[in-house]
C-alpha positions, 0 to 999 in steps of 0.5 A: 500500499505504500508504494507509490501508484503516481511516480509524477505526484508521489501519491500512493495506494493508502493516499487515494483510498484515504483520501475517498474515505474522507471525501467520498471520491478520491479527490487525488485521484482526480488530479491525477487522471486530469494531468494525465489528459492534460499532458502533466504526467510523465510516469513513463519517464518516472516510473522503474518500470516505465509504465 
């Protein structure tokens, strides 16, 4: 659960789950998806496995 889900922003699965419990939905996940759509994601470069 401590492994990053997003290497661009450093959020873990636990961060996203806690955020979803706190807000009824994950604002972190929404921000990650919006950044990906806008081309602001560098996970392919930053992820150790190139994903």
